[in-house]
ROPA-126383 format. One record per residue: residue number from 1; x, y, z of N, C-alpha, C in turn; residue in one letter. Coordinates in Angstrom, 3 decimals. Example, Ala and Ser with C-alpha at 12.3 -4.5 7.8 and 13.67 -1.06 7.14 Angstrom:
% residues 2
R   seq     n_east    n_north       n_up    ca_east   ca_north      ca_up     c_east    c_north       c_up   type
R     1     13.190     -5.690      7.800     12.300     -4.500      7.800     13.200     -3.300      7.800      a
R     2     12.850     -2.250      7.080     13.670     -1.060      7.140     12.900      0.030      7.870      s
% end
This chain:
% residues 213
R   seq     n_east    n_north       n_up    ca_east   ca_north      ca_up     c_east    c_north       c_up   type
R     1     91.946     74.951     52.774     92.099     75.921     51.684     91.485     77.254     52.044      m
R     2     90.272     77.195     52.591     89.589     78.419     52.984     90.339     79.134     54.109      f
R     3     90.862     78.322     55.051     91.631     78.931     56.172     92.856     79.609     55.666      a
R     4     93.565     78.989     54.690     94.749     79.636     54.126     94.391     80.937     53.426      k
R     5     93.246     80.929     52.699     92.805     82.134     52.010     92.506     83.273     52.992      l
R     6     91.816     82.914     54.097     91.503     83.935     55.092     92.762     84.451     55.744      v
R     7     93.720     83.554     56.057     94.986     83.965     56.653     95.763     84.866     55.715      f
R     8     95.779     84.506     54.427     96.504     85.315     53.476     95.897     86.677     53.285      g
R     9     94.568     86.727     53.293     93.898     88.008     53.145     94.158     88.889     54.351      t
R    10     94.085     88.306     55.549     94.343     89.038     56.767     95.778     89.568     56.789      a
R    11     96.724     88.757     56.368     98.123     89.182     56.348     98.308     90.371     55.391      t
R    12     97.637     90.262     54.229     97.765     91.349     53.233     97.169     92.624     53.811      l
R    13     96.025     92.542     54.471     95.399     93.731     55.067     96.306     94.352     56.119      l
R    14     96.990     93.549     56.879     97.888     94.064     57.904     99.098     94.751     57.252      v
R    15     99.654     94.092     56.199    100.805     94.663     55.548    100.492     95.959     54.839      l
R    16     99.250     96.079     54.309     98.840     97.294     53.604     98.342     98.320     54.628      v
R    17     97.596     97.839     55.603     96.920     98.748     56.539     97.837     99.423     57.504      g
R    18     98.873     98.761     57.964     99.791     99.351     58.939    100.509    100.574     58.340      v
R    19    101.111    100.447     57.155    101.764    101.667     56.552    100.776    102.796     56.318      p
R    20     99.553    102.455     55.869     98.556    103.509     55.602     98.204    104.209     56.908      v
R    21     98.010    103.454     57.965     97.677    104.019     59.270     98.827    104.903     59.778      t
R    22    100.032    104.402     59.611    101.227    105.203     60.057    101.346    106.480     59.273      a
R    23    101.090    106.412     57.970    101.188    107.639     57.127    100.114    108.632     57.517      e
R    24     98.892    108.123     57.784     97.790    109.002     58.203     98.110    109.678     59.531      t
R    25     98.650    108.899     60.478     99.047    109.430     61.770    100.134    110.489     61.622      w
R    26    101.145    110.215     60.783    102.227    111.158     60.566    101.709    112.419     59.942      a
R    27    100.763    112.298     58.988    100.183    113.487     58.360     99.431    114.353     59.384      g
R    28     98.760    113.712     60.308     98.023    114.437     61.344     98.997    115.160     62.277      a
R    29    100.149    114.548     62.575    101.153    115.170     63.415    101.750    116.399     62.719      e
R    30    102.047    116.279     61.450    102.592    117.420     60.719    101.573    118.515     60.593      l
R    31    100.317    118.142     60.379     99.221    119.126     60.292     99.157    119.918     61.588      d
R    32     99.311    119.222     62.710     99.237    119.887     64.030    100.404    120.903     64.145      h
R    33    101.612    120.463     63.707    102.767    121.335     63.769    102.598    122.591     62.908      s
R    34    102.013    122.431     61.731    101.796    123.552     60.853    100.758    124.487     61.428      v
R    35     99.715    123.964     62.003     98.671    124.796     62.650     99.264    125.591     63.815      r
R    36    100.076    124.966     64.637    100.674    125.653     65.760    101.583    126.766     65.248      s
R    37    102.361    126.483     64.207    103.242    127.507     63.669    102.447    128.661     63.065      a
R    38    101.332    128.335     62.427    100.497    129.369     61.790     99.866    130.246     62.851      t
R    39     99.447    129.644     63.972     98.885    130.447     65.063     99.899    131.415     65.613      r
R    40    101.171    131.028     65.641    102.205    131.925     66.141    102.495    133.040     65.120      a
R    41    102.437    132.682     63.834    102.699    133.686     62.773    101.578    134.677     62.627      l
R    42    100.334    134.222     62.792     99.153    135.053     62.588     98.230    134.937     63.803      a
R    43     98.662    135.480     64.948     97.850    135.329     66.185     96.480    135.996     66.043      p
R    44     95.474    135.271     66.452     94.125    135.822     66.438     93.377    135.625     65.136      g
R    45     94.110    135.214     64.073     93.436    135.021     62.776     92.782    133.627     62.718      a
R    46     91.746    133.527     61.927     91.106    132.234     61.743     91.843    131.436     60.670      e
R    47     92.246    130.207     61.027     92.929    129.354     60.058     91.879    128.564     59.287      i
R    48     91.817    128.781     58.005     90.770    128.124     57.167     91.330    126.969     56.365      t
R    49     92.638    126.839     56.239     93.230    125.740     55.526     94.641    125.475     55.992      r
R    50     95.012    124.212     56.106     96.385    123.809     56.373     96.706    122.639     55.447      v
R    51     97.852    122.667     54.757     98.191    121.656     53.805     99.697    121.376     53.806      e
R    52    100.155    120.468     54.644    101.588    120.127     54.624    101.929    119.346     53.388      p
R    53    103.114    119.597     52.827    103.621    118.868     51.684    104.827    118.046     52.081      h
R    54    105.308    117.207     51.165    106.532    116.456     51.407    106.283    115.030     51.811      g
R    55    105.519    114.314     50.976    105.304    112.875     51.219    106.527    112.076     50.915      r
R    56    106.747    110.921     51.568    105.845    110.365     52.594    105.947    111.145     53.922      p
R    57    104.795    111.343     54.548    104.758    112.123     55.782    105.540    111.425     56.894      f
R    58    105.508    110.077     56.921    106.222    109.344     57.965    107.723    109.665     57.908      l
R    59    108.281    109.748     56.704    109.715    110.049     56.552    109.975    111.485     57.018      a
R    60    109.069    112.412     56.664    109.217    113.803     57.094    109.149    113.902     58.606      a
R    61    108.245    113.129     59.225    108.090    113.154     60.671    109.342    112.644     61.363      l
R    62    109.907    111.581     60.806    111.129    111.011     61.394    112.317    111.952     61.238      m
R    63    112.279    112.714     60.138    113.344    113.710     59.900    113.154    114.944     60.763      k
R    64    111.907    115.134     61.229    111.612    116.306     62.064    111.446    117.588     61.313      g
R    65    111.100    117.495     60.058    111.012    118.701     59.192    109.845    118.632     58.228      e
R    66    109.106    119.702     58.115    108.103    119.874     57.070    108.745    120.697     55.988      v
R    67    108.958    120.112     54.785    109.690    120.810     53.738    108.949    122.058     53.284      s
R    68    107.636    121.936     53.158    106.801    123.126     52.803    105.360    122.825     53.215      s
R    69    104.632    123.914     53.476    103.235    123.805     53.855    102.500    125.050     53.466      a
R    70    101.202    124.893     53.144    100.350    126.042     52.833     99.383    126.239     53.979      y
R    71     99.051    127.480     54.224     98.005    127.794     55.244     97.267    129.044     54.804      a
R    72     95.955    129.021     54.932     95.131    130.184     54.659     94.636    130.726     55.995      d
R    73     94.775    132.033     56.189     94.300    132.673     57.425     93.361    133.813     57.031      v
R    74     92.310    133.989     57.821     91.378    135.068     57.564     91.483    136.116     58.656      r
R    75     91.863    137.326     58.252     92.020    138.428     59.158     91.103    139.589     58.815      g
R    76     91.343    140.780     59.346     90.461    141.938     59.066     90.377    142.276     57.596      p
R    77     91.452    142.036     56.828     91.464    142.450     55.401     91.133    141.297     54.482      a
R    78     90.669    140.176     55.033     90.315    139.039     54.170     91.296    137.877     54.341      g
R    79     91.323    137.007     53.348     92.135    135.807     53.438     93.528    136.040     52.860      t
R    80     94.515    135.545     53.588     95.917    135.598     53.178     96.462    134.171     53.147      t
R    81     97.232    133.876     52.121     97.893    132.549     52.023     99.346    132.647     52.514      t
R    82     99.688    131.722     53.363    101.052    131.621     53.847    101.708    130.343     53.271      l
R    83    102.981    130.439     52.900    103.757    129.283     52.531    104.904    129.192     53.515      i
R    84    104.928    128.109     54.275    105.964    127.873     55.235    107.023    126.981     54.611      l
R    85    108.256    127.399     54.553    109.331    126.612     53.896    110.324    126.171     54.986      q
R    86    110.399    124.829     55.096    111.284    124.164     56.064    110.965    124.553     57.520      r
R    87    109.906    123.937     58.005    109.521    124.048     59.406    110.244    122.945     60.182      l
R    88    111.077    123.336     61.122    111.835    122.379     61.915    111.108    122.135     63.250      h
R    89    110.600    120.924     63.420    109.793    120.594     64.574    110.623    120.621     65.871      r
R    90    111.889    120.273     65.804    112.679    120.196     67.005    113.078    121.565     67.563      d
R    91    113.383    122.496     66.683    113.800    123.830     67.089    112.672    124.853     67.080      t
R    92    111.568    124.501     66.404    110.456    125.462     66.318    110.757    126.649     65.433      g
R    93    111.594    126.469     64.419    111.934    127.562     63.532    111.480    127.231     62.113      r
R    94    111.200    128.305     61.357    110.878    128.160     59.935    111.915    128.973     59.145      v
R    95    112.492    128.358     58.163    113.522    129.060     57.403    113.009    130.315     56.700      n
R    96    111.810    130.150     56.074    111.219    131.294     55.397    109.687    131.126     55.364      r
R    97    109.000    132.264     55.526    107.548    132.309     55.395    107.163    133.337     54.341      v
R    98    106.406    132.925     53.370    105.933    133.837     52.339    104.446    134.142     52.593      l
R    99    104.092    135.386     52.526    102.692    135.825     52.696    102.196    136.379     51.362      w
R   100    101.030    135.884     50.929    100.432    136.371     49.699     99.076    136.990     50.025      f
R   101     98.970    138.313     49.845     97.730    139.033     50.132     97.249    139.736     48.880      s
R   102     95.926    139.663     48.664     95.363    140.319     47.514     94.546    141.509     47.924      r
R   103     94.739    142.645     47.288     93.986    143.858     47.574     93.204    144.253     46.348      v
R   104     91.998    144.704     46.545     91.147    145.083     45.424     91.738    146.290     44.685      a
R   105     91.636    146.301     43.410     92.089    147.432     42.580     91.110    148.597     42.810      q
R   106     91.653    149.776     42.949     90.810    150.959     43.094     90.117    151.310     41.777      s
R   107     90.750    150.975     40.688     90.154    151.130     39.328     90.451    149.839     38.574      v
R   108     89.605    149.462     37.613     89.877    148.228     36.815     91.150    148.381     35.996      p
R   109     92.051    147.421     36.149     93.341    147.477     35.461     93.495    146.236     34.572      l
R   110     94.189    146.465     33.463     94.588    145.349     32.610     96.027    145.041     32.881      v
R   111     96.356    143.811     33.302     97.738    143.494     33.666     98.700    143.631     32.468      p
R   112     99.871    144.113     32.749    100.960    144.129     31.767    101.887    142.973     32.122      v
R   113    101.928    141.953     31.274    102.746    140.753     31.591    104.161    140.870     31.059      k
R   114    105.019    140.066     31.665    106.422    140.038     31.244    106.535    139.251     29.934      t
R   115    107.740    139.180     29.382    107.965    138.426     28.147    107.644    136.963     28.280      a
R   116    107.800    136.404     29.488    107.499    134.985     29.676    106.062    134.730     30.185      d
R   117    105.245    135.772     30.161    103.839    135.605     30.503    103.493    135.738     31.950      g
R   118    104.437    136.165     32.810    104.172    136.352     34.215    103.578    137.741     34.493      a
R   119    102.810    137.817     35.597    102.271    139.127     35.996    103.397    140.015     36.520      y
R   120    103.233    141.314     36.331    104.212    142.290     36.725    103.560    143.327     37.651      s
R   121    104.333    144.285     38.180    103.728    145.312     39.026    102.954    146.380     38.220      p
R   122    102.824    146.210     36.921    102.279    147.232     36.068    100.946    146.817     35.476      t
R   123    100.032    147.831     35.352     98.745    147.639     34.714     98.354    148.894     33.954      g
R   124     97.385    148.760     33.092     96.900    149.902     32.316     95.415    150.061     32.503      t
R   125     94.923    151.256     32.242     93.482    151.553     32.346     93.147    152.708     31.457      a
R   126     91.872    152.824     31.111     91.378    153.987     30.409     90.453    154.737     31.359      e
R   127     90.905    155.933     31.792     90.181    156.717     32.742     89.868    158.105     32.158      l
R   128     88.606    158.422     32.167     88.198    159.729     31.620     88.690    159.973     30.216      d
R   129     88.727    158.880     29.449     89.208    158.976     28.078     90.689    159.104     27.920      g
R   130     91.461    158.915     29.007     92.924    159.002     28.972     93.517    157.606     29.163      r
R   131     94.644    157.345     28.510     95.362    156.081     28.678     96.325    156.209     29.827      q
R   132     96.085    155.411     30.845     96.886    155.488     32.073     97.634    154.174     32.247      v
R   133     98.900    154.318     32.590     99.743    153.148     32.923    100.356    153.354     34.266      r
R   134    100.251    152.368     35.145    100.692    152.521     36.510    101.552    151.339     36.941      v
R   135    102.660    151.619     37.631    103.489    150.591     38.218    103.491    150.772     39.732      t
R   136    103.201    149.675     40.438    102.983    149.751     41.904    104.204    149.283     42.667      y
R   137    104.330    149.788     43.858    105.277    149.310     44.848    104.511    149.164     46.191      a
R   138    105.120    148.544     47.150    104.422    148.372     48.426    105.407    148.572     49.584      a
R   139    104.865    149.002     50.710    105.629    149.120     51.930    104.877    148.424     53.042      t
R   140    105.542    148.001     54.096    104.901    147.356     55.216    105.564    147.831     56.513      v
R   141    104.730    148.150     57.459    105.224    148.562     58.787    104.250    148.057     59.845      e
R   142    104.755    147.251     60.751    103.929    146.684     61.815    102.734    145.932     61.265      n
R   143    102.964    145.241     60.154    101.870    144.447     59.519    100.922    145.244     58.656      g
R   144    101.062    146.562     58.598    100.176    147.380     57.800    100.827    147.602     56.447      r
R   145    100.110    147.184     55.388    100.640    147.191     54.030    100.018    148.337     53.223      v
R   146    100.857    149.092     52.608    100.383    150.184     51.713    100.906    149.885     50.305      s
R   147     99.973    149.882     49.350    100.293    149.719     47.949    100.203    151.077     47.277      v
R   148    101.285    151.541     46.690    101.308    152.891     46.176    101.706    152.923     44.709      v
R   149    101.152    153.845     43.926    101.600    153.991     42.533    103.036    154.558     42.473      p
R   150    103.978    153.741     42.079    105.347    154.164     42.034    105.606    155.038     40.805      k
R   151    105.013    154.646     39.691    105.188    155.431     38.458    103.892    155.443     37.702      e
R   152    103.485    156.628     37.262    102.194    156.798     36.531    102.463    157.574     35.227      v
R   153    101.979    157.077     34.142    102.024    157.826     32.887    100.598    158.013     32.381      t
R   154    100.305    159.213     31.898     99.000    159.501     31.367     99.186    159.983     29.917      v
R   155     98.586    159.218     28.999     98.808    159.464     27.554    100.269    159.569     27.233      d
R   156    101.085    158.673     27.888    102.489    158.576     27.551    103.371    159.587     28.315      g
R   157    102.768    160.447     29.097    103.560    161.452     29.840    103.637    161.059     31.322      r
R   158    104.841    161.053     31.876    105.021    160.669     33.266    104.541    161.732     34.219      t
R   159    103.742    161.309     35.165    103.246    162.207     36.179    104.347    162.438     37.243      e
R   160    104.624    163.700     37.568    105.677    163.998     38.576    105.320    163.367     39.919      p
R   161    106.344    162.842     40.600    106.109    162.204     41.894    106.107    163.236     43.028      r
R   162    106.676    164.384     42.775    106.844    165.345     43.874    105.615    166.173     44.183      g
R   163    104.565    166.057     43.381    103.401    166.835     43.651    102.198    165.918     43.851      r
R   164    101.186    166.427     44.532     99.967    165.658     44.711     99.255    165.491     43.418      t
R   165     98.997    164.235     43.065     98.386    163.962     41.774     97.039    163.314     41.985      s
R   166     96.009    163.816     41.324     94.714    163.192     41.374     94.735    161.783     40.809      g
R   167     95.568    161.577     39.802     95.705    160.231     39.225     96.270    159.238     40.254      w
R   168     97.265    159.675     40.964     97.882    158.755     41.943     96.893    158.438     43.071      r
R   169     96.104    159.421     43.453     95.114    159.210     44.506     94.056    158.203     44.030      t
R   170     93.609    158.333     42.818     92.597    157.412     42.278     93.135    156.001     42.110      r
R   171     94.396    155.866     41.835     94.993    154.585     41.544     95.461    153.834     42.798      l
R   172     95.525    154.529     43.925     96.074    153.922     45.136     95.012    153.113     45.907      a
R   173     95.226    151.827     46.121     94.273    151.052     46.969     94.362    151.461     48.402      p
R   174     93.364    151.070     49.168     93.381    151.375     50.615     94.408    150.485     51.301      h
R   175     95.158    151.024     52.242     96.100    150.187     53.028     95.321    149.117     53.772      p
R   176     95.978    148.034     54.114     95.310    146.957     54.843     96.247    146.396     55.910      f
R   177     95.643    145.778     56.897     96.390    145.266     58.055     96.428    143.746     57.998      q
R   178     97.645    143.199     58.090     97.822    141.764     58.139     97.842    141.307     59.628      l
R   179     97.275    140.147     59.912     97.347    139.617     61.299     98.693    138.958     61.547      p
R   180     99.763    139.690     61.287    101.106    139.105     61.322    101.876    139.426     62.592      a
R   181    102.644    138.433     63.041    103.541    138.636     64.169    104.962    138.626     63.636      s
R   182    105.768    139.593     63.983    107.119    139.638     63.516    107.324    140.600     62.327      g
R   183    108.551    140.760     61.940    108.903    141.721     60.887    108.707    141.112     59.518      r
R   184    108.059    141.875     58.638    107.796    141.468     57.263    108.549    142.398     56.344      l
R   185    108.984    141.865     55.203    109.555    142.651     54.125    108.819    142.365     52.842      t
R   186    108.711    143.340     51.981    108.044    143.159     50.699    108.962    142.472     49.710      v
R   187    108.428    141.436     49.055    109.219    140.681     48.095    108.814    140.995     46.668      r
R   188    107.508    141.224     46.401    107.052    141.455     45.051    105.622    142.010     45.103      a
R   189    105.265    142.743     44.022    103.893    143.223     43.826    103.524    142.864     42.400      v
R   190    102.306    142.379     42.198    101.887    142.045     40.830    100.423    142.417     40.633      s
R   191    100.140    142.977     39.442     98.771    143.307     39.056     98.198    142.100     38.306      v
R   192     97.100    141.606     38.875     96.425    140.454     38.259     95.123    140.826     37.582      g
R   193     94.395    139.846     37.176     93.131    140.099     36.462     92.030    140.607     37.412      d
R   194     92.131    140.223     38.673     91.073    140.596     39.635     91.581    141.183     40.932      d
R   195     92.808    141.693     40.916     93.333    142.288     42.100     94.835    142.506     42.029      g
R   196     95.387    143.133     43.063     96.825    143.344     43.172     97.343    142.431     44.295      i
R   197     98.307    141.618     43.964     98.867    140.659     44.939    100.175    141.215     45.491      t
R   198    100.274    141.234     46.805    101.512    141.649     47.495    102.134    140.413     48.111      v
R   199    103.353    140.136     47.764    104.095    139.000     48.369    105.111    139.557     49.363      e
R   200    105.007    139.080     50.616    105.890    139.485     51.679    106.605    138.264     52.203      l
R   201    107.680    138.501     52.952    108.387    137.382     53.483    108.965    137.630     54.878      q
R   202    109.183    136.532     55.594    109.896    136.521     56.854    110.965    135.430     56.770      q
R   203    112.103    135.644     57.410    113.196    134.656     57.366    113.581    134.249     58.791      r
R   204    113.887    132.975     58.930    114.349    132.393     60.204    113.422    132.822     61.355      d
R   205    112.202    132.358     61.309    111.198    132.751     62.269    111.085    131.725     63.386      v
R   206    111.061    132.161     64.632    110.825    131.278     65.782    109.319    131.223     66.020      d
R   207    108.718    130.072     65.730    107.260    129.954     65.881    106.865    129.314     67.225      v
R   208    107.799    129.143     68.102    107.446    128.616     69.405    106.812    129.749     70.277      r
R   209    107.240    130.968     69.997    106.733    132.097     70.773    105.258    132.363     70.389      r
R   210    104.358    132.165     71.285    102.981    132.440     71.030    102.218    131.303     70.386      g
R   211    102.909    130.230     70.031    102.228    129.085     69.424    101.320    128.398     70.441      a
R   212    100.152    128.101     70.024     99.206    127.407     70.912     99.336    125.931     70.678      d
R   213    100.125    125.302     71.500    100.372    123.878     71.317     99.218    123.055     71.858      a
% end
């Protein structure tokens, strides 16, 4: 009886343990692929987090694709979050990469949210006793991101864009450099409670170039 119990317990441990071990191994393999891709996307940056998604990992590994993954990288301007969407291990390509970078507000702003409660590119502030409303846009060139006041109203009056405005200068954050490889395009800008978030994207990226395997 005791021998049967021991045999049954051992069999159960094998049946449970083998899949768990395989899933852990598959997760480690996907983690390695995401890290290699992130090193190619952000060469020289410190990778502080990698989080592949799409369980079960073993099925994803057999399919040769990471459906999505998060990575945090620390560069000269601080930490940036990357979302890798559909990383193909066989071809070394990623369908899309989203970059989320936060820049400090030059003045404290109150976010203006959309009707469904989402953050928008607009914020308000009281400066020198004046009611200021600002809507931001962003540009990126060679990884250097500039966040600029696209539209400014002071006490309900629109500030002209064609002339140098002290308000625009005060409201403009400092440009910052991303540790990015490849061409980026701006997807969205939003004013949050503690900063301005710039969302950028890359499409159909070859991460084999420069990847440290």
